[in-house]
C-alpha positions as CSV (number, residue, x, y, z in Angstrom):
1,M,232.8,314.5,202.3
2,Q,232.0,317.9,204.4
3,S,234.4,319.9,202.0
4,I,232.2,318.2,199.0
5,L,228.7,319.4,200.7
6,S,230.5,322.7,201.6
7,I,231.3,323.5,197.8
8,I,227.5,322.7,196.9
9,D,225.7,324.7,199.2
10,T,228.0,327.3,198.1
11,Y,227.6,327.0,194.5
12,S,224.4,325.6,194.5
13,L,222.8,328.3,192.7
14,T,225.1,328.1,189.9
15,F,224.9,324.3,189.4
16,I,220.9,324.7,189.4
17,F,221.4,327.4,186.8
18,T,223.9,325.3,184.9
19,S,221.6,322.0,185.0
20,L,218.7,324.4,183.7
21,V,221.1,325.7,180.5
22,M,222.0,322.0,180.1
23,N,218.7,321.1,180.1
24,L,217.3,323.7,177.5
25,F,220.1,323.0,175.0
26,L,219.6,319.2,175.4
27,I,215.7,320.2,175.0
28,I,216.7,321.9,171.6
29,L,219.1,318.9,170.6
30,L,215.9,317.0,171.1
31,V,213.6,319.1,168.7
32,I,216.1,319.3,166.3
33,N,216.3,315.7,166.8
34,Y,212.5,315.1,166.0
35,S,212.3,317.4,163.3
36,M,215.1,315.4,161.3
37,V,213.7,312.0,162.1
38,S,210.5,313.1,161.1
39,N,211.8,314.0,157.7
40,L,213.4,311.1,157.3
41,K,210.2,308.8,158.0
42,D,208.5,311.3,155.5
43,K,211.3,310.0,153.0
44,Y,211.1,306.4,153.3
45,K,207.6,306.4,153.2
46,R,208.2,307.7,149.5
47,L,210.5,305.8,149.0
48,V,208.6,302.6,149.7
49,K,205.2,303.5,148.7
50,G,203.1,300.8,146.9
51,T,205.6,298.1,148.4
52,S,203.1,296.8,150.8
53,G,205.3,297.4,154.0
54,K,208.7,295.7,152.6
55,N,211.6,297.0,154.0
56,I,214.3,299.5,152.2
57,E,216.5,296.6,151.4
58,S,213.9,294.4,149.4
59,V,213.0,297.7,147.4
60,L,216.4,298.6,146.3
61,M,217.2,294.9,145.0
62,E,213.8,295.1,143.0
63,H,215.0,298.1,141.1
64,I,218.5,296.8,140.9
65,D,217.1,293.8,139.3
66,K,214.5,296.6,136.9
67,V,217.5,297.9,136.3
68,E,219.7,295.5,135.2
69,E,216.7,294.0,132.8
70,V,216.5,297.1,131.2
71,Q,220.2,297.4,130.8
72,E,219.8,293.8,129.0
73,E,216.9,294.9,126.8
74,F,219.1,298.0,125.9
75,K,222.0,295.6,124.5
76,D,219.3,293.4,123.0
77,L,218.5,296.6,121.2
78,H,221.2,298.1,120.1
79,S,222.4,294.8,118.8
80,K,219.7,294.4,116.7
81,L,219.7,298.0,115.5
82,D,222.9,297.5,114.5
83,I,221.9,294.6,112.3
84,I,219.1,296.7,110.7
85,E,221.3,299.2,109.8
86,N,223.6,296.8,108.1
87,R,221.0,295.4,106.4
88,I,219.9,298.7,105.5
89,S,222.9,300.4,103.9
90,F,222.4,297.6,101.5
91,S,218.8,298.4,100.6
92,I,217.9,300.9,97.7
93,Q,217.8,304.0,99.4
94,K,218.7,306.8,96.3
95,V,216.7,306.5,93.3
96,G,217.4,309.0,90.3
97,I,215.2,309.2,86.9
98,V,215.5,310.4,83.4
99,R,212.8,310.2,80.8
100,Y,213.4,311.3,77.4
101,N,212.4,311.0,73.9
102,A,215.3,308.7,72.3
103,F,213.9,309.0,68.7
104,N,212.7,312.1,66.8
105,D,210.1,310.5,65.3
106,V,208.5,309.0,68.4
107,G,206.6,311.2,70.7
108,S,206.2,311.9,73.9
109,D,209.0,311.2,76.6
110,L,209.0,307.0,76.7
111,S,212.2,306.3,76.7
112,Y,213.8,306.4,80.5
113,S,216.9,305.7,82.9
114,I,216.7,304.9,86.4
115,A,219.3,304.7,88.6
116,L,219.1,302.7,92.1
117,L,221.4,302.9,94.3
118,D,222.3,301.7,98.0
119,G,224.2,303.8,101.0
120,N,227.4,303.0,99.5
121,N,226.9,304.0,95.9
122,N,225.9,300.5,94.8
123,G,222.9,299.3,92.5
124,I,221.8,299.5,89.0
125,V,221.0,301.6,86.0
126,L,218.0,300.6,84.3
127,T,217.3,301.6,81.0
128,G,214.1,301.2,78.6
129,I,214.7,302.4,74.9
130,H,210.9,303.0,73.2
131,G,211.2,302.7,69.8
132,R,208.0,302.4,67.0
133,T,208.3,298.8,66.9
134,E,209.8,297.9,69.6
135,T,211.2,298.7,73.5
136,I,215.0,297.6,74.6
137,S,215.7,297.4,78.1
138,Y,219.2,297.5,79.7
139,A,220.3,297.0,83.2
140,K,224.4,298.0,83.8
141,P,225.6,297.6,87.2
142,I,227.2,300.3,89.6
143,K,229.7,299.9,91.8
144,E,230.9,302.9,94.1
145,G,229.2,305.5,91.4
146,K,231.1,304.0,88.9
147,S,229.7,301.7,86.2
148,N,232.7,299.5,84.2
149,Y,230.2,299.8,81.1
150,N,230.0,302.9,79.2
151,L,226.5,304.8,80.2
152,S,224.9,306.8,77.8
153,V,224.1,311.1,78.6
154,E,220.7,310.3,80.4
155,E,221.9,307.0,82.5
156,L,224.8,309.6,84.0
157,Q,222.0,311.8,84.7
158,A,220.1,309.2,86.8
159,L,223.1,308.3,88.4
160,D,224.1,311.7,89.1
161,R,220.4,312.7,90.3
162,A,220.7,309.2,92.5
163,K,223.5,310.0,93.9
164,S,222.8,313.6,95.1
165,N,219.5,312.2,96.6
166,D,221.0,311.4,99.8
167,L,218.5,310.8,102.5
168,D,220.9,312.1,105.4
169,K,221.2,315.1,103.8
170,A,217.4,316.2,102.9
171,K,214.8,317.5,105.0
172,I,212.3,314.8,105.3
173,K,209.6,316.6,107.4
174,G,207.1,318.3,104.6
175,A,209.4,317.7,102.1
176,R,206.8,316.1,99.7
177,S,203.7,318.3,100.7
178,N,206.2,321.5,99.3
179,K,206.8,319.8,96.3
180,D,203.0,319.3,95.8
181,Q,201.9,322.9,96.6
182,G,204.6,324.4,94.1
């Protein structure tokens, strides 16, 4: 025991200096630790803000539930969108109109041909021929942009106009106002 005390007595200054350095090092680590904990507390407070003292687990579970609800709503909306797109593909999307004078002895362009097509170029061509004493109307079916019946020149023009009147290729924004100005 005497030998240990003599070593301590001999190196007491070294032990004191070493313990001071270690204490300073521990104080620095304590300050860094306090800073990190304070930063984490601020982040935690922001995370649980407005949750009236709930713990982080309940907050996360609520968020997970909300995300799952949104995903279900998104799936429902996506399936409804598919149904709507399917229905729209069968609606009239393309229209072509030609007015003309069918007979030389009748004034004005009172005769007409109208092509009404869906997104797949299926539909009908309606033609109304106006004469002095009577008006006759015809309807001819169109399948994939063609008819099994002979089409007149005006009906073909209306069909071509309808086929080229594709909304997917047109710039819709301002299209009507640009035509009105010109």
